[in-house]
N, C-alpha and C positions, 0 to 999 in steps of 0.2 A: 504493500500500500504506500510505502514511502516513495517508491519510484514514481507512481502516478502523481503524488503530491508535488514532487520536484519537477516533473514535466510540466505541470500546470503553471508553475512559476517562471518557466523559461519565456523569454520574449520570442517574437516570431522568427527572427534570424537564428537564434539558438535552436529553436524547434526544428527549423528546416535543416540545419547542419546535423542535428541528432538523427533526423529521419533519413538523410542521405547516407549516413554511416551505418545505421542500424535497421532501417526499414520497419521501425517500430510503429505499428498501426495506431497505437495510442496517441501519437502525434496528430494523426488525421482527426481523431476524436476531439482533441483539444482545439485544433483549428476550426473544426465544425462548431464547437460551442462558441467560439469567439466570433465567427463570421457567418453563421447560418442566416441571421437576420439580414445582413447585407446582401448575400447571394439571393435569398428569397425575394427581397425587395427589387433587385435587378430583374429577376425572372418575372415577377408580377408586372413590372413596368413594360416589358416586351411582350409577354404572352397573354396578359390580361385575363388569366384564368387561374384560380387558386390551385386546383388539382394539378394542372399542367405545370404550374410554377413549382409546386412542391416536388413533383417528379423530376423536373429539370434540376432543381437544387440538389437532389440526391445524386443525379447523374454527374453533376459538376464535382461533387466531393468524391465520387468513385473514380473520376479521372485523375484526381490528385495522386492516387496510389502509384500511377505510372508517370505522370507528368513531372512530379517533383524529383524524380530520378533523372529525367531527360533535360530539364531546364534549370539553370541557375537563377533563382528568384531573389531579388534584392529587397523589394518592397511588396510583401505578400498581399497587403490589403488592396493595393492598386492592381496587382497581378490577378488576384482572384476575381476582382470586379470585371476585368477584361475577359477572363476565361468564361465567366458567367454570361456576359453580354454576347460573346462570340458563339457560345453554345445555343443561346436563345435565337440568335440570328440564323444559325444553322437549322434549328428546328422549324423556324418560320419559312425558310427557303424550301425545306423538305415538304412542308405542308402546302406551299404554293405550287410546287411541282406536282404533288398529288392532285390538287384541284385542277391544274392545267391538263393533266392526263385524263382526269374524269370529264372535263369539258370537251376534250378532243374525242373521247370515246362517245359521249352523248351526241356530238356533232356528226361523227362518222356512222353511228348506229341509231338513227332516229326512230327505228321501229320499236325500240325498247322504251321509248318515252311514255309517260303516263297517258292513259285515255281518260280525259277529264269528264266524259259523259257517262262513264260507268259508275255503278255503286262501289263503295270501298271494297266489298267482298269480291265482286266481279273484277275489280281493278287488280286486286292481289292475285287472283287466279290468272288473269290476263298477263300480268307481269311474270309470273312463274312460267307460264306457257312460252312467253317470248324468251326468257332466259334459257329454257330447255332447248328451244329452237336455235338460239345462238350457240349453245354448247354443242349441239349436233352439227352445226355448220363448222364450228371450230375443229371438230374431230375429222372433218372431211379435208382439211387443209393438208398440204404436203408437210412432212415431218418437220423440216427446218422452220417453215412458216408457223406451224402450230406451236412449236416450242418457244420461238421468239415472241410471238403475239401473247401467249400466256404469261411469259416472264415479264414482258413490258407492261401490259395492261392490267393483268390480274394480280401479279406479284409486285408490280411497281418497281421493277429493277431498271437501272440505268443501262444505256448501251454498253458501257464498259463492264458493268457487272455481268451482263449477258455474254459478252465476249469471254470474260474470265470463266464463267460457269460452263459454257458450251464448247469452247474451243473454236468457234466460228470467228472469222475475221470481222473487223468493224464494218467493212463494206457489205459482207454477207448478212450480218445482223440487221443493218439498216434496210437492205433489200428485202429480206424475209419479212420484216415488220410492215414495210410499205406494201408489198405484194399480198401478204396475208390479210392486211386490213382491206385492201381493194377486193380481194376474193370473197371475204366475209360479207362485205356490202352487197356484192353481186348475188351471192347465195341467199342472203336474207331478203333482198328485194324480190328475187324470183319466187321465194316462198310466200310472199305477200300479194302476189298478183292473182 
């Protein structure tokens, strides 16, 4: 118990030196106690949602386990503020990318859009039928197109992540997605005629 007490009394620079030499996770706990309100405040400012901000705060402190070994930090308070801000901006960009992909999918596949004249129960059945129809069309795509379209639209992977996962070249991935999307549109529009 004496060790914990002495760690609590170290200033930030001493804590960081201690962590770099020992990897003592108690240091992260002390830094968490000191700066959780600062990080949570930054996350709230950017994310504007309490639950998301709390999750982001935990993610920032989890990053410290690795980053404090990678970077030499002189002013921890300013550094943690910057890490929190950058993490939130990353989350917002990721969220924007998700919405962009969703908008593109809605634009490219208008047959899945809600039928406003149906009752809610009919509407749910109609949407399920359309999703099954789209899934059936997806299964008819050539293997490369099917894999790349599923990874890009359904699993929200980036082009680079698809290249890494499949072994296809960047040019092949882009071509498979473009051709797969076009073929899906054709198949779905034929089914609706």
